[in-house]
C-alpha positions as CSV (number, residue, x, y, z in Angstrom):
1,M,-28.0,-31.7,-17.2
2,P,-25.1,-33.6,-15.0
3,E,-24.6,-32.7,-11.7
4,P,-22.5,-29.9,-10.1
5,I,-19.0,-31.5,-8.6
6,S,-18.5,-29.8,-5.0
7,M,-15.1,-30.0,-4.0
8,Y,-16.2,-30.6,-0.5
9,D,-18.1,-33.7,-1.3
10,K,-15.8,-34.9,-3.1
11,Y,-12.8,-34.8,-0.7
12,F,-14.1,-34.7,2.6
13,K,-17.8,-35.8,2.9
14,D,-18.8,-34.7,5.8
15,P,-21.8,-32.3,5.5
16,K,-21.2,-31.1,9.3
17,R,-17.9,-30.3,8.7
18,E,-18.5,-28.0,5.0
19,P,-17.0,-24.6,5.5
20,V,-20.0,-21.9,5.1
21,L,-19.8,-18.0,4.6
22,I,-21.6,-16.7,7.0
23,D,-21.3,-12.7,6.6
24,Y,-18.9,-10.3,4.3
25,I,-18.6,-6.8,4.7
26,R,-16.0,-4.2,3.6
27,T,-14.9,-0.5,3.7
28,P,-15.6,1.7,0.2
29,I,-12.7,1.9,-2.2
30,G,-11.1,5.5,-1.9
31,K,-9.3,7.6,-4.3
32,K,-6.0,9.2,-4.7
33,R,-6.7,12.3,-2.6
34,G,-9.9,10.6,-0.9
35,T,-11.1,10.2,2.3
36,I,-9.9,6.4,2.9
37,V,-6.1,6.9,2.8
38,R,-6.0,8.9,5.8
39,H,-6.5,5.6,7.7
40,R,-3.7,3.2,8.5
41,G,-4.4,0.0,6.3
42,D,-4.6,-2.7,9.5
43,D,-7.2,0.1,10.8
44,L,-9.1,-0.7,7.7
45,V,-8.9,-4.3,8.6
46,V,-9.9,-3.5,12.1
47,H,-12.6,-1.6,11.3
48,C,-14.7,-4.9,9.0
49,Y,-13.7,-7.4,11.7
50,R,-15.6,-5.2,14.5
51,T,-18.3,-4.9,11.6
52,L,-18.6,-8.8,11.3
53,M,-17.9,-9.3,15.4
54,E,-21.2,-7.0,16.1
55,R,-23.2,-8.3,13.5
56,N,-22.7,-12.1,14.7
57,D,-24.0,-13.1,17.9
58,I,-20.4,-15.4,18.4
59,D,-17.6,-15.7,21.3
60,P,-14.8,-14.8,19.5
61,A,-12.3,-17.5,21.0
62,I,-14.0,-19.6,18.1
63,I,-11.8,-18.1,15.8
64,G,-9.1,-20.2,15.2
65,D,-7.0,-17.7,12.6
66,S,-6.7,-14.5,11.4
67,I,-5.8,-14.8,7.7
68,V,-5.0,-10.9,6.1
69,A,-3.8,-10.4,2.7
70,C,-2.0,-7.7,1.4
71,N,0.4,-7.1,-1.7
72,S,3.0,-4.5,-0.3
73,Q,3.4,-5.4,3.2
74,I,5.3,-2.3,4.1
75,G,4.5,0.6,7.1
76,D,0.9,0.0,8.7
77,C,0.3,-3.1,6.6
78,A,3.7,-5.0,8.1
79,L,4.4,-6.9,11.0
80,D,2.0,-9.8,10.0
81,I,-1.0,-7.5,9.7
82,G,-3.0,-11.0,10.0
83,R,-2.3,-10.8,13.7
84,T,-2.1,-7.2,14.6
85,S,-5.5,-6.4,12.9
86,A,-6.8,-9.4,15.2
87,L,-5.3,-7.4,18.1
88,A,-6.3,-4.2,17.3
89,A,-10.0,-5.3,16.8
90,H,-9.5,-6.9,20.0
91,L,-10.2,-10.5,19.5
92,P,-8.8,-12.7,22.1
93,V,-5.3,-12.9,22.2
94,S,-5.6,-17.0,21.6
95,V,-6.6,-15.7,17.7
96,P,-3.6,-16.0,15.9
97,G,-2.9,-14.4,12.6
98,M,-0.8,-14.6,9.2
99,S,-0.5,-12.5,6.5
100,I,-0.5,-13.5,2.8
101,N,0.6,-12.3,-0.6
102,R,-0.7,-13.9,-3.7
103,Q,-0.3,-10.5,-5.5
104,C,-3.5,-9.1,-7.0
105,A,-5.4,-12.7,-6.1
106,S,-4.1,-12.3,-2.3
107,G,-7.8,-11.6,-1.2
108,A,-9.1,-14.6,-2.9
109,Q,-6.3,-16.6,-1.8
110,S,-6.9,-15.9,2.0
111,V,-11.0,-16.9,1.3
112,M,-9.0,-20.2,0.1
113,L,-6.5,-20.8,2.9
114,G,-9.7,-20.3,5.6
115,W,-11.8,-22.7,3.5
116,Q,-9.4,-25.2,3.4
117,A,-8.2,-25.1,7.1
118,I,-12.0,-25.4,7.9
119,A,-12.9,-28.1,5.6
120,S,-9.2,-30.6,6.4
121,G,-10.7,-30.2,9.9
122,V,-7.6,-28.1,11.5
123,L,-10.0,-25.2,12.1
124,D,-14.0,-24.9,13.0
125,C,-13.9,-21.0,12.5
126,V,-11.4,-18.2,10.2
127,I,-12.0,-14.8,9.9
128,C,-10.0,-13.7,6.6
129,G,-9.5,-10.2,5.0
130,G,-7.6,-8.2,2.5
131,V,-6.4,-4.6,2.2
132,E,-4.6,-2.0,0.4
133,V,-3.5,1.4,0.8
134,Q,-1.8,2.1,-2.7
135,N,-1.9,6.0,-2.6
136,R,0.5,5.7,0.7
137,Y,2.5,2.4,-0.2
138,A,2.5,2.0,-4.5
139,I,2.7,-1.6,-6.1
140,M,6.1,-2.8,-5.6
141,S,7.4,-0.4,-3.3
142,D,8.1,-3.2,-0.8
143,T,11.1,-3.6,-3.2
144,Y,12.5,-0.7,-1.7
145,I,15.5,-1.1,1.2
146,F,17.1,2.5,2.2
147,D,21.1,1.9,0.7
148,E,22.8,4.0,3.2
149,D,25.5,4.7,1.2
150,K,23.5,6.5,-1.7
151,G,20.9,8.4,1.2
152,R,18.0,7.1,-0.5
153,P,16.0,4.2,-1.1
154,I,16.9,2.0,-3.9
155,M,14.8,-0.4,-5.7
156,V,16.0,-4.1,-4.9
157,P,14.7,-5.6,-9.0
158,P,13.0,-9.1,-9.2
159,N,15.7,-12.1,-9.4
160,K,17.1,-11.9,-13.2
161,K,16.9,-15.6,-12.8
162,I,13.5,-15.3,-13.8
163,T,14.6,-14.3,-17.2
164,E,16.6,-17.1,-18.0
165,H,13.6,-19.5,-17.8
166,P,13.4,-21.1,-20.8
167,E,10.0,-20.8,-21.0
168,V,10.1,-16.8,-20.6
169,I,12.7,-16.3,-23.5
170,E,10.2,-18.4,-25.6
171,S,7.5,-16.1,-25.1
172,A,10.0,-12.7,-24.7
173,E,11.1,-13.5,-28.1
174,K,7.6,-14.5,-29.3
175,H,6.0,-11.2,-28.5
176,N,8.9,-9.0,-29.0
177,T,8.9,-7.8,-25.5
178,Q,10.8,-8.5,-21.9
179,F,9.6,-9.9,-18.6
180,A,8.5,-6.7,-17.1
181,G,5.8,-4.9,-15.1
182,Q,2.0,-5.2,-15.6
183,I,1.3,-2.3,-17.5
184,N,4.1,-3.2,-20.0
185,A,2.5,-6.9,-20.1
186,A,-1.1,-5.3,-20.4
187,H,0.0,-3.1,-23.4
188,V,1.6,-6.5,-25.0
189,M,-1.6,-8.2,-24.7
190,G,-3.5,-5.5,-26.0
191,K,-1.6,-5.7,-29.4
192,V,-1.3,-9.7,-29.3
193,W,-5.6,-9.6,-29.3
194,M,-5.9,-6.8,-31.4
195,E,-4.1,-8.2,-34.1
196,K,-6.2,-11.6,-33.3
197,A,-9.5,-10.1,-33.7
198,G,-8.3,-8.5,-36.3
199,M,-8.9,-4.8,-35.4
200,T,-7.5,-1.4,-35.9
201,K,-5.6,0.5,-33.2
202,E,-8.5,2.9,-33.7
203,E,-11.1,0.2,-33.6
204,Y,-9.6,-1.4,-30.6
205,R,-8.9,1.8,-28.5
206,K,-12.6,3.0,-29.3
207,E,-13.7,-1.1,-27.9
208,V,-11.6,-0.7,-24.6
209,D,-12.8,2.9,-23.9
210,S,-16.3,1.3,-24.4
211,L,-15.8,-1.4,-22.1
212,S,-14.5,1.6,-19.5
213,L,-17.5,3.5,-20.0
214,M,-19.8,0.8,-19.1
215,S,-17.8,-0.1,-16.3
216,H,-18.5,3.4,-14.7
217,Q,-21.9,3.6,-15.6
218,K,-22.9,0.5,-14.2
219,A,-21.2,1.5,-11.0
220,I,-22.9,4.4,-11.2
221,N,-26.4,3.1,-11.6
222,H,-26.3,0.2,-9.4
223,W,-24.9,1.8,-6.0
224,N,-28.3,1.0,-4.6
225,E,-27.5,-3.0,-4.4
226,R,-23.3,-2.8,-4.1
227,G,-23.9,-0.1,-1.2
228,R,-25.2,-3.0,0.6
229,E,-21.4,-4.3,1.0
230,I,-20.5,-1.4,2.8
231,E,-19.9,-0.6,6.4
232,P,-19.6,3.3,6.4
233,I,-16.6,4.7,8.2
234,W,-15.5,8.1,9.9
235,C,-12.6,9.6,8.2
236,P,-10.5,12.6,9.6
237,K,-11.0,15.9,7.9
238,L,-7.6,17.8,7.3
239,D,-6.5,21.2,8.8
240,E,-4.8,23.8,6.6
241,D,-1.6,22.0,6.7
242,G,-2.5,18.9,5.3
243,N,-3.0,17.1,8.9
244,P,-5.5,14.5,9.9
245,M,-7.9,16.0,12.5
246,L,-8.4,14.3,16.0
247,N,-10.3,14.7,19.0
248,E,-8.8,15.3,22.5
249,D,-7.6,11.9,22.8
250,G,-5.8,11.6,19.2
251,K,-8.1,9.3,17.8
252,I,-10.5,9.7,14.8
253,A,-13.4,11.4,16.0
254,K,-17.2,10.4,15.1
255,D,-18.6,13.9,14.5
256,L,-19.2,16.0,11.2
257,E,-17.1,18.8,12.6
258,L,-13.6,17.0,12.6
259,S,-14.7,14.1,10.3
260,I,-16.4,12.8,7.2
261,L,-18.6,9.6,7.1
262,T,-17.3,8.3,4.0
263,E,-20.1,5.9,2.8
264,R,-19.7,5.3,-0.7
265,D,-17.1,4.1,-3.0
266,E,-15.3,7.2,-4.4
267,T,-13.8,6.9,-7.7
268,P,-16.5,6.2,-9.9
269,R,-17.2,8.8,-12.5
270,P,-20.5,10.1,-13.2
271,K,-20.0,12.6,-15.8
272,T,-17.2,10.5,-17.7
273,S,-17.9,9.9,-21.8
274,M,-16.4,8.4,-25.0
275,E,-15.4,11.8,-25.6
276,K,-13.9,12.6,-22.8
277,L,-12.1,9.1,-22.4
278,A,-11.2,9.6,-26.1
279,K,-8.8,12.6,-25.5
280,L,-7.1,11.1,-22.5
281,R,-3.5,10.4,-23.6
282,T,-1.5,6.9,-23.7
283,I,0.6,5.2,-20.6
284,V,2.7,3.5,-22.1
285,G,4.8,6.1,-24.3
286,R,5.5,6.5,-28.0
287,R,4.5,3.1,-29.5
288,K,2.9,2.4,-32.5
289,Y,-0.1,0.4,-30.9
290,A,-0.3,2.4,-27.4
291,F,-4.0,2.6,-26.5
292,L,-4.0,2.3,-22.5
293,T,-5.0,4.8,-20.5
294,A,-5.7,6.1,-17.6
295,G,-9.0,6.1,-18.2
296,N,-9.6,2.4,-19.4
297,S,-7.3,0.8,-16.6
298,C,-7.8,0.6,-13.0
299,P,-6.7,3.7,-10.6
300,T,-4.8,3.5,-7.7
301,S,-7.3,3.2,-4.5
302,D,-7.6,2.0,-1.1
303,G,-9.8,-0.6,0.7
304,A,-10.4,-3.6,2.7
305,G,-12.8,-6.3,3.5
306,A,-13.6,-9.2,5.4
307,Q,-15.3,-12.4,5.6
308,L,-16.8,-14.9,8.5
309,W,-16.6,-18.5,7.9
310,M,-17.4,-21.2,9.8
311,T,-18.4,-25.0,9.5
312,R,-21.8,-26.0,9.2
313,E,-22.4,-27.5,12.7
314,L,-21.1,-24.4,14.3
315,A,-23.6,-22.3,12.0
316,D,-26.0,-24.4,13.3
317,E,-24.8,-24.4,17.0
318,Y,-24.9,-20.2,17.0
319,G,-28.1,-20.4,15.1
320,L,-26.4,-18.2,12.3
321,T,-28.1,-18.7,8.5
322,P,-25.2,-19.8,6.1
323,R,-25.3,-17.4,3.2
324,A,-22.6,-19.4,0.7
325,T,-20.4,-22.0,0.1
326,I,-17.7,-22.3,-2.5
327,L,-18.0,-25.1,-4.7
328,N,-14.9,-25.0,-6.2
329,F,-11.9,-23.2,-7.0
330,A,-8.6,-23.3,-8.8
331,V,-5.2,-21.7,-8.9
332,V,-3.2,-21.6,-12.1
333,G,0.3,-20.5,-12.7
334,T,0.6,-18.5,-16.8
335,D,3.2,-16.9,-19.2
336,P,5.0,-14.2,-16.7
337,V,5.8,-12.2,-19.8
338,L,2.3,-11.6,-20.8
339,Q,1.5,-12.4,-17.2
340,L,-2.7,-11.0,-17.1
341,T,-4.0,-13.6,-19.1
342,G,-4.6,-16.2,-16.1
343,P,-8.7,-16.3,-16.3
344,I,-8.5,-17.4,-19.7
345,K,-7.1,-20.8,-17.8
346,A,-8.6,-20.8,-14.4
347,M,-12.1,-20.1,-15.5
348,P,-12.1,-23.4,-17.5
349,E,-10.1,-24.8,-14.8
350,V,-12.4,-24.5,-12.1
351,L,-15.6,-24.9,-14.5
352,K,-14.4,-28.6,-15.4
353,R,-13.5,-29.4,-11.7
354,A,-17.1,-28.5,-10.8
355,N,-18.5,-30.0,-14.0
356,M,-20.3,-27.2,-14.6
357,S,-20.7,-24.4,-17.7
358,F,-20.4,-20.8,-17.9
359,D,-24.4,-21.1,-19.0
360,E,-24.8,-22.0,-15.4
361,M,-23.4,-19.3,-14.1
362,S,-25.5,-16.8,-13.3
363,F,-23.4,-13.8,-12.5
364,I,-19.9,-13.8,-13.8
365,E,-17.0,-11.6,-12.5
366,I,-13.6,-10.6,-14.2
367,N,-11.3,-8.3,-12.0
368,E,-10.9,-5.0,-14.9
369,A,-7.5,-4.4,-13.7
370,F,-7.1,-3.3,-17.5
371,S,-9.3,-2.9,-20.2
372,S,-7.3,-5.2,-22.6
373,V,-7.2,-8.1,-20.0
374,I,-11.1,-7.7,-20.1
375,F,-11.1,-8.0,-23.7
376,A,-8.7,-10.8,-24.6
377,C,-10.5,-12.9,-21.4
378,C,-14.0,-12.4,-23.0
379,Y,-12.6,-13.0,-26.6
380,D,-10.9,-16.6,-25.9
381,L,-13.9,-17.5,-23.2
382,G,-16.2,-17.3,-25.5
383,L,-17.7,-14.1,-23.3
384,D,-19.6,-10.9,-24.2
385,W,-18.5,-7.9,-22.0
386,R,-21.9,-6.1,-22.7
387,E,-23.8,-9.0,-21.3
388,D,-26.0,-8.5,-18.0
389,R,-24.6,-11.0,-15.8
390,F,-21.1,-9.7,-16.6
391,N,-19.7,-7.3,-13.6
392,P,-23.1,-6.3,-13.9
393,W,-22.1,-3.7,-10.7
394,G,-19.3,-2.2,-12.1
395,G,-15.8,-3.0,-11.8
396,A,-11.7,-2.8,-11.1
397,I,-11.8,0.7,-13.8
398,A,-14.5,1.8,-12.2
399,L,-14.3,0.9,-8.6
400,G,-11.0,0.4,-8.2
401,H,-8.3,-2.1,-7.3
402,P,-6.9,-2.3,-4.0
403,T,-4.9,-5.8,-4.5
404,G,-5.3,-7.5,-1.0
405,C,-8.7,-6.8,-1.1
406,T,-10.3,-7.5,-4.6
407,G,-10.1,-11.3,-4.8
408,L,-12.1,-10.9,-1.5
409,R,-14.3,-8.2,-2.7
410,L,-15.1,-10.7,-6.3
411,I,-16.2,-13.4,-4.0
412,G,-18.6,-11.0,-1.7
413,T,-20.2,-9.5,-4.6
414,N,-20.9,-12.4,-6.4
415,L,-22.7,-13.6,-3.1
416,H,-25.1,-10.0,-2.9
417,Q,-25.9,-10.6,-6.8
418,L,-26.7,-14.0,-6.0
419,E,-28.8,-13.1,-2.5
420,D,-30.8,-10.4,-4.6
421,S,-31.6,-12.5,-7.6
422,G,-32.2,-15.6,-5.8
423,K,-29.9,-17.4,-8.3
424,E,-27.7,-19.8,-7.2
425,F,-24.4,-19.7,-9.0
426,A,-21.6,-17.3,-9.6
427,I,-17.9,-17.2,-10.2
428,S,-15.3,-14.6,-10.2
429,S,-11.7,-14.4,-11.7
430,M,-8.9,-12.5,-11.9
431,C,-5.5,-11.9,-13.4
432,V,-2.0,-11.4,-11.2
433,G,1.3,-10.2,-11.7
434,L,3.7,-12.7,-12.6
435,G,1.6,-15.1,-14.1
436,M,-0.8,-16.6,-12.4
437,S,-4.9,-16.4,-11.7
438,T,-7.5,-17.8,-9.1
439,A,-11.0,-18.6,-10.1
440,T,-14.0,-19.5,-7.6
441,I,-17.3,-20.9,-7.9
442,I,-20.0,-20.1,-4.9
443,K,-23.2,-21.6,-4.2
444,N,-26.0,-19.3,-2.9
445,E,-27.6,-21.5,0.4
446,N,-30.6,-19.9,-0.2
447,P,-31.8,-19.5,-3.6
448,K,-35.2,-18.8,-4.5
């Protein structure tokens, strides 16, 4: 079998400077009317940053940048959350910061940017994170401005010239739809792949509901494994008026009288069933092929995560054990009308770059933004979403999809899966709004 191709070895070659993943942590993922939303978005990142600093004995002054991903950069997630989080976590003022947005793949992109900065020799150490508080700032809330004349917020729509793009026009005509939001794209994808697979609407609805049920079952059954990613967080209780209960200093108290210690993801549903899923009404309207429901789509959710990366040489100096490396990654653009087909293109691309195949991947994570995305990707890539290595600890339909964080979480989850099993390679990918995708292959530094 041919040897895998490491992107670092191919282009940079100096083994001492290869970027290595030292640590990863995340918060629990919160649900609508849950506990995580009671925090500021930047404080969720601060929680992860402080945990990384407590767990790794390094001089924080070696950190060359703080890169934080966020899809809706408004409110407490605005003002360059990469910098504000670093300062609020009391990292040295010498640590700069930046915020990035590649829609749903923002978290994965923060890791890639950190990797690139280290691999190129610009930096020796980077802390990167991702966050989203969707139950306070809904997707696309950053497109609203306050209209003084109307006295209310109004939405600034996407640039109309997008719909004049020749390829967008061609795709819209082909699929008898228009460039619109992700829910519409997920619906159109379902129709396209339902027909491609020769299924009736009833058969297809049963298939995607089955996929959703399995996601919840995996999430419930594999808590002991997935839970090791999480650093519990104190969340304030609410008083009778729905206001957070804080201590005398106006801060969140670390005691059970005023606060709750949230230790687990809040969104998995242990009591769901095919019968319950089948009764849910569709969310796209009275369309002939309507099948999307709240049960087979990811819920709105809140959460953050962070990773610490540095050169192999620096890790050795501090006596730290590298846990993983990125073998290869890819970023692609895809049809903006269908929007969510990206993994179908990104995963073969990164496998080609690495001179590898799906057969060599011990774990495969594709983000479950919508059940139709998973069906389409598996259908075209020749994968089986029922197999043990596919989203083995549950996906976003059960866990939620805090968009700025999820890509980073998928890489971190692959890390834990490889470490628990002693296996060597894993791949993750995700669909992205506006028609994009990222895919990443990581290598376990300590396989058994």
